[in-house]
N, C-alpha and C positions, 0 to 999 in steps of 0.2 A: 378529733380526727384531723390530721394535717391536710391543708388545702394547697392548691397550686399557688395561690397568692402568698403563702407562707414561705415560699422558696426565697433565697437571697436575691436581691435586685439584679446582680450581675448575671445570674442564671436565667431569670425571666427575660432580661434584656436580650440575651443570646438566643433564647427560644423564639420570642416573638419578633425580634429584629430580623431573623432569617426570612420571615414571610414577605419582607419588602424587597428581597433580592429578585432581580430579573435574570432569567435564563434566555440567552439568545440562541434559539435552535438553528439559526442560519450560520452561526460561527461557533462550531462545537469542537474546536481543536483542543489539544492537551492543556493549553493555558486557561481554558474556560472551565476546567473541572475543579469544583470546589470540594475537595475531599473532607476538609474540616467541617464544612456545612452539612455534608451528608451524615457525618457522625452526630452532629447536633440533632438532625431530624430523626435519626434512629433512636436517640435518647428520648426525644419528644414522644415517640409512639408508645414508649413504655410507661409514660407518666399517667395517662388516663385514657378512657375510651374516646372522649371527645377530641383530645389532641391526636389520637391515633387516626380517627376519621378525617381530621383536618389536614394533617401533614403527610399522610401516606401518598397522596397524589403528587407531592413534590419530590418524592424520592427518586423518580426516574423519568423526568420530562423528556430526556433524549436517551434512547437505548442505543448503545454502541456494541456492535458485534463483529466477529470475524468469520471467515469462511471455514467453519468447523462445527462439529456436533455439539460442542459445549455451548456455543451461542444459541443454537437451536433450542436446547433445553432451558437456557436462561430466559429467553423471551417467552417461551411457552409457559414457564412457571409464573413470571411476572404478570403476563396478560390475564392469567386465570384468577388473579387477585383483583376483584372489582375496584377496590379503593386505589390501588396502584395504577391499574389500567386507565382509570378516569383522568389521570394527569399526564399520561404518555402522549406526546405530540409529534415526536420525530424519531426516525430510525436511521442510524448511520452504519453502513456496512463497509467494513474494510476488506476489499477484494484482493489484497496482496496474496500471492499464492506460491506454491512450490512446483516448479516445472518438472514434468515427467523425465526430461532428458537428464536432469541432475539426480533425481531419485532412483534412476536405474543404472547409474554408472558411478562407481566409487572414485574413479579418476576425475570425472567431471565435478563430483561433489567436493573432492579434495581441492581442486582448483578454486572452486567458489569460496570455500571457508578460509583458504589461505589468503585470499584477497582481503577478507575482513581482518585477519591477523596482521597483514601488512599495513592496513590502515592504522591500527593501534601502534605498530612499530614506527611508522612515520610520525605519528603524533609525539612519541617519545623523542625521536631524533630532532624534531622541530623545537621542542622545549629545551633541549640540552645543547643545541648547536651554538658555537661561539661562547660557551661558558666553561670555566675551569675553576676548581676549588682545591685547596690543599687538603691532604688527608686528615690533618688535625683540626680542620675547620668544622665546628659543630653547630654552625648557625642553621636556622630553618631552611634557608635557601640551599645550603650545601647538602643537608640531609635529603631534601627533596630531589636535588640533582642526582645524588647517588642512587636514590630509589628509582628514578626514571631510567638511569643507565642499566641497573640490574633488571628492570622490567623489559627493557629492549632486548637484552641478552636472553631472557627467559622466553620472550615471544619468538625470537629467532630459533631457539631450540624447539619450540612447539611447531613452528613452520617446518623445520627440517624433519622432525619426527613424523609429521603428517605425510610428507613426500616419501619418506623411507617406507612407510606402510604401503604405498601404492607402487613404488619402484624400488625394490630392495637393492641396496648397494649404491643408491644414488647420492646418499649423504653419509658423512663420516660419523655423526652423532645422532642418537635417537633416544627418546624417552618412552619406555614401554607403556606407562600410564597415559601418555598423550595418544599413542596409537590405539589403545583400548577405547579412549574417549572418542576418537574419530570413527571407529567402527560402530560404537554404540549409537552415536548421534546419526550416523548414516542410516542405520536400521530404523531409528525413530522417525527420521525425516521421510523415509520411504513409506512408512505406515501412515503418516499424516497426509502425504501426497495421495495415497490410495483413498483415504477418507474424503478428501476434497473432491477427487474425481467422481467418487460414488454419489455424494450428495448433490453434485451439480448435474450429473447425467441422469439420475433417476428422478430429479425434480423435487426431492424431499426438502432441500434447503429453501427453495423459493416458496413452496407450498406451506411449510411450517411457519415461516416468518409472515407471509401474507395472511395466513389464518389467524395468527396472533394479532396482527394489525386490525383485523376485522373486529376484535374485541375492544379496540380503543374507542373512547367516547368522542374524541375529536378526529377530524380528518388529519392525516399524517403528512409530514414532510420527509421525503426520502432522499438520502445523501449517499453517494458512492465515492469512496476514496481508495487509495492503494498505498497506504503508509506502511513502510517496512522497518521503521526505526523503533528502538526501544527507549521508552521514557521511564525515569530520567536517564539521560545519557550516561554511559559507563566511562570511567577513566581507565587509561591503559594499565596503570599499576594494579588496580583491582582485578582487571580481566586476566592479567598475566598469572596471578596466583590463586584465582578462584575458578575452579573447573566448572562449578555449577553455573556461574555467570557466563563463562565462555561457551558452555553448552547452549545457553539461551540464544546467544548470537549465532551459533552454528545451526540452530533449528529455525531461525527466522525465515519467513517467506520473502519473496522478491516483489518489488514493484513492477509495474507493467513495462516501463521503459527499459529497465535493465534486462528484463526477460526478452525483450525484442532486440536489443542491441548487443548484449554480451552472451546470450545463450541461444543455441540453435533450437528454435521452437517451430513446430508446424502450426500451432494454434495457441491463442490466449484463452485458456479454459474458462475463466470467469467472465469474459467479455459478453457472452450471450446473456448474462444475467441483467445487463442494462436494458435488454429488450424484454426478457421473460418476467422481470419483477412487476413493471407496470401492468402488463397483460394479466398476470395472475391476480393482482389486486383488483382489477376491474372485474374479473371473473367471479371473485368472491364478494363483490359489492363494496370494496374499500375505496372511498374517494381519496385521491391524492391531492393535497393542498399545494405541494411544491416538489420539484425535482432538481437536485443539484448533482451535476456530473463532474466529479473530481478526478476521474481516470477514464482513459479512452485509448484505443489502439492508435499509435502515433507513427509507426514506420511502414509496415507492409501487411500486418495481420488484421486488416479491416474486415475480412470475411468472417472473422471469429464472432462478430456480432450476430450473425445468422446461425442459429443452432444447426449443427451438421446432421443431426438425426431427424430434422424436421421434414415432414411430408408436404408442408405448405411452401408455395413459391414466395419470392421476395415481395411482390406487390401485396399479397395477402397478409404477410407479416406486418408490413408498414400500415396497412389498413387497420389491423387489430391494434397496433400500437397507437395510432391516431385516435381510435375510439377510447382506448384506455386513458389517454391524456386529455380528454374533452373538458375535464373540470379543473385542470391545472390553473393555479393562480400565480405561481412563481416558477420560473425556469432559469437555471444558471448552468453554464459550462465554462470551465477554465478559471473560475475565481479561486477555488481551493485546489491545490495540486496542479499538475500539468504545466508547471512553470518552466520546466527544462525543455528546450527545443532540440531535438536530435539533428545531427548533421544530415542535410538533405540537399543534394546537388541539383535536383530538378523537381518540378512540380509533381504532386501526387497524381497518379495515373487516373484517367477518366473513369475507369471501372471502380476504383476505390473512392473517387469523389462522389460517384452515384450513391455509394453506401453511406458516406458521411452526410450528404445532402438529404438522403432519404430519412435518416435517423433524426437530424435536426429539423427537417421540414415537418415531420409528423409530431414531434414533441413541442414545437412552437406554434402549432396550428390551433391551439385551444381558444375558443371564443371567450373564455373567462379569464384569459391571461391578463394579469395586472402589472407584473414586474418581469423584465427580461434582462439578463446579463450574458453576453456572448463574447468570449475572447478566443480568437483563432490563432493566437501566437504560436503554439506548438506545431501548427500545420504549414507554416511558411517555409520557403526555400531558405536554407541556412547552410552555406558551403563551409568547408574546412579552411579555406583561404580567406584572409581578412578583406580582400577586394571582391569577394563573391557577391553576386547580385542578391538584394534582399527583396524577394518577391512574396507578397502576401497571398493568403488563400482567397480564391475567387468565390464570393459568397452570395452572388446575386440570386441564385436559384432558390435558396431557402429564405433569404430575406424578403422575397416577394410574398411569402406566406404569412408574414407578421401583420395580421390585419385585425387583431382583437379590438373591439370597441370599448374594452374595459381597461386598457393600458393606462398606467400612470407614471411608470418609470421604464426607461429603455437605455441600455448601455451596449454599444457595439464597438469592439476593439479589434485591431489588427486584421483588417479584411481589405480585399480589393474588389471594387464594384464599379459598374458604369454609372455615369451621372444620372441617367434616366431611371435606373433601378433605385438609386439612393433617393432621388426626388420622389419616386412613386411610394417608397416605404414611408418617408416622412409625411407625405401628403395624406396618407391613410390614418395617421395618428389622431386620436380623439383630442382635438386641440384644447377643449375646455376642461379636460380631465388631467392633462399632463402636468406633472410636478418636476420631472427631471429627465433631461435628454442629454446623453453624452456620446459623442463620436470621437474616437481617439485612434490615431494611427490608421487613417483611412486613405487609400490610394484610389483615385478615380482613373480608370483606364480609357474611358471615352467621355467626352463632354467635360463639364466642369461643376463647380460648386455653387455657381451664382443662383440658380433657381432654387436649390436646396436652402441656401441662406435666406432667400426672400421668403420662403415658406416658414422657416424658423422665426423670422422677424414677425410674421403675422401671428404665429402661435404665441409669441411673447406678448403681443398686444392683446390677444384674447385671454391669456392666462397669466396674470401678473405674477403669480407665485411660482412659475415654472423656471427652474434653473437650466440653462443651456450651456454646455461645455464642448467646445470644438478645439481639438489640439492635434498637432502632428499630422497635418493634412498634406497630401501629395497629389500630383496630377492636376490637370486643368490649370487654374490660375496660379497654383503654387509650383508648377514645374515638376519634373520627374524626381523620383526618390534617388538619393545619392548612394544609398547603402551605407554600410558601416566601414569606415576606413581608419578609425582610431583618431580622427581629428574633429574639431568643432565645425559645425556647419555655418556658424556665424563669423568666427574670427580665425585668424592664424594664431600661432602660439603667443607671439609678442603682444598683439592687440588683445587677445583673450586674457592674458595676465593683467594687463593694464585695466581692462574693464572690470575684472573681479576685484581689483584693488578699490575701484570707485564704488562698487557695490558695498564693500565692507564699510566704507566711510558713511554711506547712507544708513546702513543697518535697518533696511526696510524689508520685511519678509517677502512682499510681492516681487521685489526686484530680483530676489534669488531665483525666481521662476521665470523671469523675463516675460511677464504677461502684461497685457493691458486689459482692463475691464470695460466692457461695453455695457453701460447701465441702461435701465429703462427699456425701451423698445428698439434698441439698436439705432436710435436716431441722433445720438450725439457721440461723436468720436473725433479725436484729433489723430490723424495719421502721421507718425514720425517720419521726417525726411532723412534723419540720420540716427544711427544707433545711440549716439551720445544724448539724444533728446529723451530716450526712454525713461530714465529716472524722474525727470521733471514731469513728464506726462502722467506717469503712474501716481505720483504724489498729488497731482492736481485733480485726479478723478474723485468725485464725491462717493461716499459710502452709502449703499442701499442694498436691500434684499433682492434676490432673484437676478443674479448677474449672468451675463453671457461672456465666456472667456475664450479668447483666441490666443494660443501660445505661439511664440515665435519659433518655428522649427527651421526656417530658412531665412533668406534675406527679407527685409521689411517690404521690399517692392511687391512680393507675392501677396502680403496682407493688404497692401494699399489697393492692389488691383481687385481683390475679392470684395473689399468694403465698398469700393467705388461702384462695382457692378451691382452690389446689393442695394444701391441707392441710399446708403447711409450718408448723412450730411457730414461733410468735412469742415471742421472748424479751423480757421486760420489763427495762429498764435496770438 
């Protein structure tokens, strides 16, 4: 009778080698999906009963679903298999959706899909611009060039045919098959939108997935994203001649930011799930290990977080959400997704800020919290003119609630806060447990950084393995933010080019970041008196673990003032 050991060495190596792979449930983007490895696992399950029991838990460590009934059935079936459910540790929900305003108007739908067609047309034009080939040229480049030109013409015909369907007589040419495709996709799009609205409003989507998570052996990590792209990405030539692939793009849902900026929407339908999911998990006794918010209302539809049919008032909802997040160990917002900042000429209104602060304050108030990452970049003021002020989100109200005694890592980015609130937050950190503190793009609107740096210095003394990173600081000792004007904050163009030339000569990686490392307990530093001294100083610094980094974001005088006030010893050359 053949045994497992009788298999060829390359097969057994592939089978058992997979068990050494690590799956990062905190970074579960398309690049992390090992489809070849899944095929190997599926083959392992069929080998014998022992391997079936061993590898079944590795089949689906991260469940990825979308806002549809298919995902509900998939997770229901997977969680009912005890061997597979034993290995499930994270759930990633893609909350890209189909707006009702598009699903109820053929003209609006046509405008939406022609924008996608135009994107492919522009890619063809970009790849063929400034290139010419003779007709008799049969080189690969010439053949590809002619294929792109033909695809561009075909996509133009598709676009014109779509508009002819909506506005008869508006275009000279039309393809009947393209018009049939438009009407068919519109009908299918409307059906999918109705399904989304049904499973959100009746609560079946939340309850089904939360019930499945209750069958997991381990506490789950919950991630929300709004990715609307198709992977692998399609090339324009294939889309132009493949109606099935074109239909896939025409049926794709929208991310939240495009729904807020390009489409007239009264509400973001799935936004309420950011509140309802944790509450449903708590109601079913599902402990949440972590929460990763990769999508959030960014323009005006912040009230969509509160269920419109709810009979509870807002304080009650925040109280329920706070109770549901009592066991959170990891919280992240802005790390995945939310990288695009919409144009915003003035600060978010106080009413909407109350909603944002209420949500973040409740989710960050867990006494078990060990790791926090908060980036408020998408909420800053970002005008359409390049000289518009760059005002960050005022985050003091929810940062005061970060008082977990279990914290080991904290990263706060792109916020405006008072010096006293920043000092208060840093002073409550459990100094002997901290391993990483990062403050990036912080503007102090009152007071300064001196007291905060003094506390960080003492934390460094108490916890030698704690890495502290301060970068892009404004206000107080560093002076006001200059905003973005397209120029360097250190040099004019001529001096900047000369300095870059000197950096290339040194070929020292830290020089490219214009940083100086403050090693040990921040008690030894040489403050440069001139920018030209930076390369010499960086090279003279010893190498050690647990560094504190201050990046030069403005003139070196600001750094000198901060270090002096922090009572760091200045070494003279």
